[in-house]
Every structure is written in C-alpha cells, then in structure tokens.
C-alpha positions in Angstrom: -3.9 22.3 -10.1 -1.4 23.1 -6.8 -3.8 23.1 -3.7 -2.0 26.6 -2.7 -3.4 28.6 -5.7 -7.1 27.6 -4.7 -6.2 28.7 -1.1 -7.0 25.4 0.6 -3.2 24.6 1.7 -2.8 22.1 4.7 0.2 22.3 6.4 3.0 19.3 6.5 2.5 19.3 10.3 -1.2 19.0 10.3 -1.0 16.4 7.8 2.1 13.8 9.7 0.2 14.5 12.8 -3.1 13.0 11.4 -1.2 10.3 10.0 0.7 9.7 13.3 -2.8 9.2 15.1 -4.2 7.2 12.3 -1.0 4.7 12.7 -1.6 4.6 16.4 -5.2 3.8 15.9 -4.1 1.0 13.6 -1.4 -0.3 15.9 -3.8 -0.5 18.8 -6.3 -2.6 16.4 -3.5 -4.8 15.5 -5.9 -7.4 13.5 -7.6 -4.4 11.8 -4.2 -2.8 10.5 -3.1 -6.3 9.2 -6.1 -6.7 7.5 -6.1 -3.2 5.6 -2.6 -3.9 4.8 -3.5 -7.2 3.4 -6.0 -5.8 1.3 -3.9 -2.6 0.1 -1.1 -5.3 -0.5 -3.6 -7.3 -2.8 -4.6 -3.9 -5.0 -0.4 -3.3 -5.5 -0.1 -6.8 -6.9 -3.1 -6.4 -9.1 -2.5 -2.8 -10.4 0.7 -3.7 -12.9 -1.5 -6.8 -14.2 -3.8 -4.2 -15.1 -1.7 -1.8 -16.4 0.3 -4.2 -18.7 -2.7 -6.1 -20.2 -3.6 -3.3 -22.3 -3.2 -2.6 -26.3 0.4 -1.9 -25.8 2.9 -0.3 -23.5 3.9 2.5 -26.0 7.6 2.2 -24.7 8.8 3.8 -28.2 5.9 6.8 -28.0 6.5 7.9 -24.8 9.9 9.6 -23.0 8.7 8.2 -19.7 7.5 4.6 -20.2 10.3 3.2 -19.1 10.5 4.7 -15.8 6.4 3.7 -15.7 7.1 0.1 -16.2 10.2 0.0 -13.7 7.8 1.7 -11.0 5.0 -0.9 -12.2 7.8 -3.7 -11.2 8.4 -2.2 -8.0 4.8 -1.7 -7.2 4.1 -5.5 -8.0 7.1 -7.0 -5.9 6.4 -4.5 -3.0 2.8 -5.7 -2.8 4.1 -9.1 -2.9 6.0 -8.9 -0.2 3.5 -6.9 1.7 0.9 -9.5 1.3 3.1 -12.3 2.1 4.1 -10.7 5.5 0.9 -9.6 6.6 -0.8 -13.2 5.7 2.3 -14.4 8.0 1.7 -11.9 10.8 -2.1 -12.3 10.6 -1.5 -16.5 10.7 0.9 -16.1 13.8 -1.9 -13.7 15.3 -4.6 -16.5 14.9 -2.2 -19.2 16.2 -1.0 -17.1 19.6 -4.6 -16.5 20.3 -5.7 -20.0 20.3 -2.5 -20.8 22.6 -3.6 -22.2 26.2 -3.5 -19.7 28.8 -1.5 -21.4 31.8 
C-alpha cells in the first residue's frame, strides 16, 4: 500500500537529510562505518546463495525470473567487492594505527 494513501508521507528532503546525517556520523566513526559495511557486504553475498538453493528457480514459470536471477548475480558481485574493499580498508586502518609516532 502506498504511504500517501495512509497519510504518512515522508518528504524526500527529510529522508535525504537524515541519510546525510547518518553518513557524516559513520564517516567520523570510520572503523564503525567500515564494520557495518563489512557486515552488510556479507549479507549481500549470502542472499543469492540462500535464494538459489531452493526447490527450483522457476525460470519458465515466471516472467520476471530472468531479471530476478541477474539481480541476484549483481547483488552477489557487489557484495563481494564491498567485502574485499572494506576488509582492505580495515586492514590499512589497523596498520596505520600501529605505526610509530615520530
């Protein structure tokens, strides 16, 4: 059901402002933001595996199955890159914090 019908419409300006505030907070807490990104990437990698291990994909039974499968592939690839990049950034953050201060 559309939120406008229910009368609880959230303005896009308010939503984008909230997103900007959360983004700034996570950027200031860099390690926390990278850990959240790492966990989200792991979920994105697991979702295609969970969806593909069912009774069958039903590609011939559904008109949107082809698009659904390719969306799962894209989600898995994006999650893999996000996982690798956040792991690399966390590793670099750990190495930099151990560097001797002159």
